[in-house]
N, C-alpha and C positions, 0 to 999 in steps of 0.2 A: 448680393455681396460677397465678397472675396476677401479671404483671409490667407496671409502667405503663412505656410509651415514647413517647419525644417525638421528634420530627423537627425539627431546627433548622437555618437556613441561616445559616451564619457567613462573617464578614469581607463583612457587607452589611446594609443596613436595609430591602432591598427582597426581598420573595417571590420565589422563581424565581431570585435570584441569589445571588452567593457560593457557598460549597460546603457542601452538606448532610451532616448527622452525625445519624444515629440515636444517644440516649443512654437507657440503662436503668438507673435508681435501684435498687440491691438492698440488702436488708437484711443479706444473709447471701450469701457467693460461691457459685456453683453450680458444678458442674463444667464444666471447660473444654470440653468436647466440647458441650455445651448452649451455652455461649456462644457458640462458633465455629459451631454451627448456626442460632443467632440470626441471628449476621452474613451468613449463606449468606441465608437467607431475608430478610432485608431488601435486601441486593444493593445497599449502598450503598458508597464508599469506605471508610469506617469507621464503626463502631458502639461506643460509648463505655459502659463498664460501670462504676461506683463504688459503694463502701460507704463509710458515714461512720464515722471512728474516732474522733473527738472533737467539739470543738463545730464550729469551722469547717474540720477535717482529714478528708481522705476518701483511701481507695485507689482509684486510676484504671488502667483497664486498657483498650486499644484492641484491635479485632479489624478485620482486613478478611475479605472472604467467601474469603479463602485462608489466612491466619496471623494471628498475633497481633504487632503493630506494637511498636516500642521507643519510638517517639514520634510523636506526633502533634498539629498546632496548631491544626485548626478544629474536631477532635472535644473539644478541652480548652475552647476559648472556648465550644462549645456545652453542655458540663457545666457550666461556670459558670454560664453563662445559666440553664440550667433549674434548678440549685442554689437562685440569688438570684430568679429572677423568678417560675418555676413552684411550687417548693416553699416559696415564702414567708421565706426566710432573710434577715434583713437585713444580712448581710455588706458590709464594705468591700473583703475577701479571703478568697480560698479556697485553702486549701494542699492539693496534689495528691501524694501518695507515689505514684510511677512507677517502669518499669523504668529511665527515664532521670534517677533522682534524684528531688528535692523540686522541684516546680513550683508557682510561685504565679500567681493571676489575683487582679488588683485591679480594684475598679468605679470606674471615674472618670467621672463626668457619663453620656452616652451609650454609653462605648467600655467596653471588657474589655481589660486589659492585661496580656498574657502574660510572663513571665518564664523565659525558656529558656536551656539552655546554647548558646554560641556554639559551631560547627563550621566554624572555616578551613579552607576547600580548601587543597590543595597541587596544585602541577603534576604533570601526567599526560598519558598518551598515550590515544589515541581507538581502543578495539578496532575492527578492520575492519567487523565487522556492524553497529557503530551507525553507523559513515561510509556504507556503505550502504542503512542505513533512512533516511537523511537527504538531502533534496533540495538543501539550502544547508549546506555546510562551515562548522563555525565556525572563528575566526581564532585562539580559546585553547582550551585544554583544561585542566580542573583537575577535582580530586575530593577530596570527604569522604564520607561516607556515599554522596551522589549524586555523579555525573558532572554538573559545572558547564562547559556550553558557552557561550562568549562569542563574541557577534557584534558586528559592525559598527555595525547599527542597529536599531530598533524594527519599521522595516519587514522585516527579514530576519525577526525574532520572528513577525510576522505573516503572513509567508509561507511560514515551514515547513511542511511537508505529510509528515510521519511515514508511512514505509512500513512500516505495523503488520503485516502477514505477515511481515515481514524481522523487524523487532526483537521480536516476540513469541517469535523462536527463541533469544532470550537470557534470561539466570537473572540478575538483578542485585538480588531481594529482598534485604532489606526496602527499598531505595533506588531511584534510578530516574534519568532524564536532564533535567538543568535546562539549559532555553537562556534566552539572557539577554541583555541590551543596555542601554546608556543609552536612556532615557526623551528622544522626538522635542520633547516639550513642557517648557516651564520649570517645571511644577507636580508632574512626577514624574522623580523621579532615576533609575529604571530599572524595566523591564519584563523579565516571564519567563512561561515556560510550562515545565509540570511532564508528563513522560511517564513511564508506569511500565507497562513491559512485562510480559506474562503475567498483569496485574491485570484484574479485570473491569472497571473503570474506567480506561480507557488513557490519556487524558489530564484529571489530577486540575484542579479548577477555580480553588481557591485552596488553597495549602499554605504551612501557616504552618510546619513543621518545614523547608522546603526555604529558608526563611528564616535558619534557623540557620547556613547556609551562604552566603546571599546578602549579607546583611548585613556580617558582616565583610570579605568581598570587596568590595562596591562603596563600603564606610566606607575602605578603605585605598585603593582607586583612586580615589575622589572626594575623599578627605581632609575626609571629615566624617561625623559620628557619628549626626547625626539624618537621616532619608531617607524619601522617600514612594515607596511600591512599588505597582507597579500588575501584579496577575497577569492577561494576554489572552486567558483562554480564553474559550469562549463566554457562560458566564454570568460571569465576571470578577469581580474583587474587589481593594478597595483595604485597604492596610495602611500603619501608621504604626509607623517600627521607629527606634529607637534602639540601638546599639552601647555596653554599660556594662562595659568591661573582657573580661571571659570570659562575659558574659550577653548575651542580644539581649532587648531589649522589643518587642514587638509589639503593636500596638492595632488591636483593630476592633471592629465592631457586630455585632449579631444579631438574628434574628428567628423566631418560631415559625409553623413551616408544618401541624404535625400533632400531635394527641395520643391514645392510645389506651391498649390493654392488650393483652398476650399472653398468649394461655392455654396455659399448659404442663400 
């Protein structure tokens, strides 16, 4: 059996930027063990698999090398990119049935706009092991799926050096630890980084799902619903975001890095 595979850099228009995701179009679903083993073999933060159910509607699933995820932004963007750009479908919108409900991706010029559920955080407290694993302590602690740690400045976010050995002793799957602050330049509303303890990729380059929490938080804090975000990982990525009631709209670009086949 041969399965087509694409590797897409999402939330960027530059190769080696943004967040890489593998995408595998399927005719029918394979056993979960096979899907998980493909994700392990790919050794990327996410591998997306989809099966077409009707004209522009697909069943979509996401796997890390460790487990199946309930929501992934960059691999959803990458999947829509493959469906439209690589499989030759002239859709202006793609519908995905997922564990997180119906997700839509619109093609708007060179951008792909994700329509995701909003996950506003609630005030929380910080487990000691997370505090011990961070060289700079946050000013505020919030939590939805992920911990959301708020800092005074973008410089703080840049200067955080997580102690991976300590943080890998905790288990927060399938969530992680978001660190965030206001942007220091006027063209960026907020910046962030995301750490995922015990995951193959400890610091995620650009995380669409994290912005389901970041956007409602910063929309309320800054009193504005349209936000420009920057995830300041080594690869980096830009996201154009909007809070629309209980939904978060996230726009980004994508570019193909690799195309090939898997032999099973």
